[in-house]
C-alpha positions in Angstrom: 6.2 -20.6 0.4 9.6 -20.2 2.1 9.8 -22.1 5.3 10.4 -19.0 7.6 11.2 -21.2 10.6 14.0 -23.1 8.8 15.1 -20.3 6.4 18.9 -20.3 5.9 19.5 -17.5 3.3 21.3 -19.8 0.9 21.4 -19.4 -2.8 18.4 -20.7 -4.8 18.2 -22.1 -8.3 14.8 -21.4 -10.0 13.2 -22.1 -13.3 15.1 -19.3 -15.0 18.3 -21.3 -14.4 20.0 -18.5 -12.5 21.3 -18.6 -9.0 19.6 -16.2 -6.7 21.0 -15.0 -3.3 18.6 -13.4 -0.9 19.7 -10.3 1.0 18.4 -11.5 4.4 20.8 -14.1 5.7 18.7 -15.5 8.6 15.2 -15.2 10.0 14.0 -15.9 13.5 10.2 -16.4 13.4 9.2 -17.1 17.0 7.0 -15.6 19.6 9.0 -13.8 22.3 12.1 -13.5 20.2 12.2 -9.7 20.2 12.4 -9.6 24.0 15.3 -12.1 23.9 17.1 -10.4 21.0 20.3 -10.6 23.0 20.6 -14.3 22.2 20.2 -13.5 18.5 22.7 -10.6 18.5 25.4 -12.7 20.3 25.6 -15.0 17.3 27.0 -12.0 15.2 28.5 -9.5 17.7 29.6 -10.9 21.1 30.0 -7.5 22.9 30.6 -3.9 22.2 28.8 -0.7 21.2 25.6 -0.8 19.3 23.0 1.7 17.9 19.4 1.1 18.9 17.2 2.7 16.2 13.5 3.2 16.5 10.7 5.8 16.0 8.6 7.8 18.3 5.3 6.0 17.5 6.6 2.6 18.8 5.2 2.0 22.3 7.9 2.7 24.9 7.2 -0.5 26.9 8.3 -2.4 23.8 11.4 -0.5 23.1 12.5 -0.2 26.7 12.0 -4.0 27.3 14.2 -4.8 24.2 16.8 -2.2 25.2 17.0 -3.6 28.8 17.6 -7.1 27.3 20.5 -5.7 25.3 22.1 -3.6 28.1 23.4 -6.8 29.7 26.1 -7.1 27.1 26.3 -3.9 25.1 26.8 -0.2 25.4 23.9 1.5 23.6 23.5 4.7 21.6 19.8 5.4 21.0 18.5 7.0 17.8 14.8 8.0 17.7 13.0 9.2 14.5 9.7 11.0 14.3 6.8 9.0 12.9 6.7 9.1 9.1 10.3 10.2 8.7 11.3 10.5 5.1 14.1 8.4 3.6 16.8 10.9 2.8 20.4 11.6 3.6 19.4 14.2 6.2 17.7 11.6 8.3 20.4 9.0 7.7 22.9 11.4 9.2 21.6 10.5 12.7 22.9 7.0 12.3 26.0 8.1 10.4 26.9 10.4 13.4 26.9 7.6 15.9 30.3 7.0 17.6 32.9 5.3 15.3 33.1 2.2 17.6 29.4 1.4 16.8 29.6 -1.7 14.5 26.0 -3.0 14.8 22.6 -1.5 14.5 19.4 -2.9 16.0 16.3 -1.5 14.3 12.8 -1.8 15.9 9.9 -0.3 13.9 8.2 -0.4 10.6 7.7 1.6 7.4 10.4 4.0 6.3 12.6 3.2 9.3 14.1 0.1 7.6 15.0 2.1 4.5 16.6 4.9 6.6 18.8 2.3 8.2 19.6 0.7 4.8 20.5 4.2 3.5 22.8 5.0 6.4 24.6 1.6 6.3 25.0 2.0 2.5 27.4 4.9 3.4 28.6 3.5 6.8 30.7 0.5 5.8 31.6 -2.4 8.1 28.4 -2.0 10.2 25.9 -4.8 10.3 22.3 -4.8 11.4 19.3 -6.8 12.7 15.7 -5.6 12.3 12.6 -6.4 14.3 9.4 -5.3 12.5 6.6 -3.9 14.8 3.9 -4.1 12.0 3.2 -6.3 9.0 3.0 -3.1 6.9 5.6 -3.4 4.1 7.8 -5.8 2.1 10.8 -3.5 2.5 12.1 -5.6 5.4 13.4 -8.3 3.1 13.8 -6.5 -0.3 17.3 -6.2 -1.7 16.8 -2.6 -2.9 15.6 0.7 -1.4 14.7 4.1 -2.8 15.5 7.5 -1.5 15.5 11.2 -2.6 18.6 13.2 -3.0 18.6 16.8 -4.4 15.1 16.2 -5.9 16.3 13.0 -7.7 14.8 9.6 -7.0 17.5 7.0 -6.5 17.7 3.3 -5.9 20.5 1.3 -4.2 21.2 -2.2 -3.3 20.4 -3.0 0.3 23.2 -3.8 2.7 23.2 -7.4 3.9 20.9 -8.0 6.9 22.3 -10.4 9.4 18.9 -11.4 10.8 15.2 -10.5 10.6 13.4 -11.1 13.9 9.7 -11.8 13.4 7.9 -11.8 16.7 4.1 -12.2 16.5 3.7 -10.9 20.0 5.1 -7.6 18.7 3.7 -7.1 15.2 0.2 -8.5 16.0 -0.4 -5.4 18.2 0.1 -3.0 15.3 -2.6 -0.5 14.5 -5.2 -1.6 11.9 -4.0 1.0 9.4 -0.6 -0.6 9.3 -2.0 -4.1 8.8 -4.1 -2.6 6.0 -0.9 -1.3 4.6 0.6 -4.8 4.5 -2.6 -6.2 2.9 -2.5 -3.4 0.3 1.1 -4.0 -0.6 0.4 -7.7 -1.1 -2.5 -6.9 -3.5 -0.2 -4.4 -5.3 1.8 -7.4 -6.6 -1.0 -8.2 -9.1 0.2 -5.1 -11.0 3.8 -6.4 -10.7 2.7 -9.7 -12.2 1.0 -8.1 -15.1 3.9 -5.8 -15.9 6.3 -8.7 -15.8 4.1 -10.6 -18.2 3.9 -7.6 -20.4 7.6 -7.0 -20.5 8.3 -10.6 -21.3 6.1 -10.3 -24.4 8.0 -7.2 -25.5 11.5 -8.7 -24.9 10.4 -12.3 -25.9 12.3 -13.6 -22.9 11.2 -16.3 -20.4 10.0 -15.1 -17.0 11.7 -16.1 -13.7 9.5 -18.5 -11.8 9.8 -16.4 -8.6 8.0 -13.5 -10.3 5.2 -15.5 -11.9 4.0 -18.8 -10.5 5.5 -18.4 -7.1 4.2 -15.0 -6.3 0.8 -15.7 -8.0 0.4 -18.7 -5.8 1.1 -16.6 -2.7 -1.4 -13.9 -3.8 -4.2 -16.4 -4.5 -3.6 -18.3 -1.2 -3.8 -15.0 0.7 -6.9 -13.9 -1.1 -8.6 -17.2 -0.5 -7.8 -16.9 3.2 -9.3 -13.4 3.3 -12.5 -14.6 1.6 -12.8 -17.8 3.8 -12.2 -16.2 7.2 -13.9 -12.8 6.5 -11.0 -11.0 8.1 -7.2 -10.7 7.7 -4.8 -11.9 10.4 -1.6 -10.0 11.1 0.3 -13.3 10.9 -1.0 -14.2 7.5 -0.2 -10.7 6.2 3.4 -10.8 7.6 4.2 -14.3 6.3 2.8 -13.5 2.9 4.7 -10.2 2.7 8.0 -12.0 3.7 7.5 -14.8 1.2 6.8 -12.3 -1.7 9.7 -10.0 -0.7 12.2 -12.8 -0.3 11.3 -14.0 -3.8 11.6 -10.4 -5.2 14.8 -9.8 -3.3 16.7 -12.1 -5.5 15.7 -10.1 -8.5 15.9 -6.5 -7.4 17.1 -5.3 -10.8 13.9 -6.5 -12.4 11.5 -5.1 -9.8 13.0 -1.8 -8.8 11.5 1.5 -10.0 8.8 0.0 -12.2 5.6 1.9 -12.9 3.7 0.9 -9.7 6.7 1.5 -7.4 7.3 4.9 -9.0 3.7 6.1 -8.7 3.6 4.8 -5.1 6.8 6.9 -4.3 5.2 10.0 -5.9 2.0 9.5 -3.9 4.2 9.2 -0.7 6.0 12.5 -1.6 2.7 14.2 -2.3 1.3 13.0 1.0 4.5 13.9 2.7 5.0 10.4 4.0 1.9 10.4 6.1 0.4 7.3 4.5 2.0 3.9 5.2 4.1 2.7 2.3 1.9 -0.3 1.6 -1.1 2.0 1.3 0.8 4.1 -1.2 1.6 0.9 -3.2 -2.1 -0.2 -3.1 -3.4 3.1 -4.3 -0.8 3.1 -7.1 -1.6 -0.5 -8.2 -5.4 0.0 -8.2 -5.1 3.2 -10.1 -2.8 1.8 -12.8 -4.7 -1.5 -13.1 -8.0 0.5 -13.5 -6.4 2.4 -16.3 -5.1 -0.8 -18.0 -8.7 -2.2 -17.9 -9.9 1.1 -19.5 -7.2 0.9 -22.2 -8.0 -2.7 -23.2 -11.8 -2.2 -23.0 -11.7 0.7 -25.5 -10.2 0.9 -28.9 -7.7 3.7 -28.5 -5.8 4.8 -31.6 -2.3 3.4 -32.0 -0.9 6.9 -31.8 -2.1 10.0 -29.9 -0.4 13.4 -29.5 2.7 12.8 -27.4 2.5 13.7 -23.7 3.2 17.3 -22.6 6.7 16.7 -21.2 7.1 20.2 -19.7 3.7 19.9 -18.0 4.7 16.6 -16.6 8.0 18.0 -15.2 6.1 20.9 -13.6 3.7 18.5 -11.9 6.6 16.5 -10.5 8.4 19.7 -9.3 5.3 21.2 -7.8 3.8 18.2 -6.1 6.9 16.1 -5.2 9.7 18.7 -5.2 11.6 16.7 -7.8 14.5 18.2 -9.7 13.2 19.9 -12.9 16.5 20.4 -14.6 17.7 16.9 -14.0 14.6 15.3 -15.4 14.4 17.7 -18.3 17.8 16.5 -19.4 16.6 12.9 -19.1 13.7 13.8 -21.3 16.0 15.4 -23.9 18.2 12.4 -24.0 15.4 9.9 -24.2 14.5 9.5 -27.9 11.9 6.8 -27.2 13.0 5.1 -30.4 11.1 1.9 -29.5 7.7 3.5 -29.1 6.3 2.4 -32.5 7.9 -1.1 -32.2 6.2 -1.5 -28.8 2.9 -0.2 -30.2 3.0 -2.9 -32.8 3.8 -5.7 -30.3 1.0 -4.5 -28.0 -1.4 -4.7 -30.9 -0.2 -8.3 -31.7 -0.6 -9.4 -28.1 -3.6 -7.3 -27.1 -6.0 -10.3 -26.6 -3.4 -12.2 -24.6 -2.7 -9.3 -22.3 -6.4 -8.6 -21.9 -7.0 -12.2 -20.9 -4.2 -12.1 -18.3 -5.8 -8.9 -16.9 -9.3 -10.4 -16.9 -8.1 -13.5 -15.0 -6.9 -11.4 -12.1 -9.3 -10.8 -9.1 -11.7 -7.9 -9.5 -10.4 -4.6 -8.2 -13.8 -4.2 -6.4 -13.0 -7.3 -4.4 -9.4 -6.1 -3.5 -10.7 -2.7 -2.5 -13.5 -4.2 -0.3 -11.0 -6.3 1.7 -8.8 -3.2 2.1 -11.7 -1.1 3.3 -12.5 -3.5 6.1 -9.7 -2.0 8.2 -11.3 1.5 8.3 -14.6 2.9 9.5 -14.5 5.3 6.5 -11.7 4.4 4.1 -12.6 7.2 1.6 -12.4 9.9 4.2 -9.1 8.5 5.5 -7.4 8.5 2.1 -8.9 11.8 0.9 -7.4 13.5 4.0 -4.0 12.9 2.4 -4.4 12.8 -1.4 -7.2 13.1 -3.9 -8.1 11.1 -7.0 -7.2 14.0 -9.3 -3.8 14.2 -7.7 -3.2 10.5 -8.3 -4.1 10.7 -11.9 -2.0 13.8 -12.4 1.0 12.1 -10.9 0.4 8.9 -13.0 0.4 10.9 -16.2 3.6 12.7 -15.2 5.5 9.6 -14.1 7.1 8.7 -17.4 10.6 10.2 -16.9 11.1 8.2 -13.7 10.1 4.7 -14.8 12.7 2.1 -15.5 12.1 -0.9 -17.7 9.2 -1.1 -20.1 5.9 -1.6 -18.2 2.8 -0.8 -20.1 2.1 2.4 -18.1 5.4 3.8 -19.4 4.3 3.2 -23.0 0.9 4.8 -22.3 2.2 7.9 -20.5 4.9 8.5 -23.1 2.4 8.3 -25.9 -0.1 10.6 -24.3 -2.8 8.0 -23.8 -3.0 8.8 -20.1 -3.5 12.5 -20.6 -6.0 12.0 -23.4 -8.2 9.4 -21.5 -8.0 10.9 -18.0 -8.3 14.5 -19.2 -5.1 15.7 -17.5 -4.8 18.3 -20.2 -6.8 19.2 -23.3 -5.3 17.7 -26.6 
């Protein structure tokens, strides 16, 4: 793992022989650090006008105590978002409309708030930021990319450099159980990331970066062992594992952004209108796709089925997620999918190897049982926002959005998903 207490944000050379530079330049991992954030900020911005950005669900005693600490040296413009605010330009405008002399943003919150700040500062140049998470709910705090919706089109951008990430256990350990569950779910979702990276390395016949294989697999297995040994999941363990994984992924954003699991998680979030924590979206996505992979390798599907119903997929995306029908129709028309038969041949050659990798991962029942511990009735909680039929429908329609060549893209493009899940009759 990264040593979070002595983390320096310097470049790293790993087994793939490339130099990686994390997007987070410094981390303060100390109890009480949030309420003394003034001493952190003075290292980067001695005095002046700042924006204090938070959301309405954060307890006022926390936000007011942090603000009072900052008022000693800074003029403050407050920006407060509603709970579950969506990541889009409309919400980013609140930060963009801050006075011109604001040159630093302090963010206190969790979930989508960090991505809204990243989006705003993507457009507002020469403005730096520090973030203090209030829940171990997502890996987005340290990731070097973020996703947002513009005019019904899903976009991804490189994160602006974060000057410091302030991890205060006194703050994030008080998070609601559903947000700790979100972080736990996001950690488990990386088993899908691992498999898809193994799969793509077989297709491209290229070596995998050590950060995305051995390093993250070690983090996952250590976390899972702790869960089994203790019988419960501590907020500190969730936060530190999330940070370790996301710091490793942050140096390779171009290889982790907009893959199949991340796409389906985004579609689930749009369908549920942002009411589920983003790590919960990621967990549902990963379990659904991994379940389908197990089904695919268990049964002898034919090499070729009728191709997916592209217009039906676009209608599903438009109706459920308000995505741009015309834009993605043009994407479909331009995508000739010329490598489909070549990929099918490679999958057939490596089928046993891929099945073995999948079989060596923890059982989905075990991951789900750990996730369910956070809820009195997990099924009722999730079904209040999205149903299983909706998830499978979105998974079958996700093909036009997926970058790279994860297995789910191959299966949705070829109609395997629709055929096996009964999304439409063929």
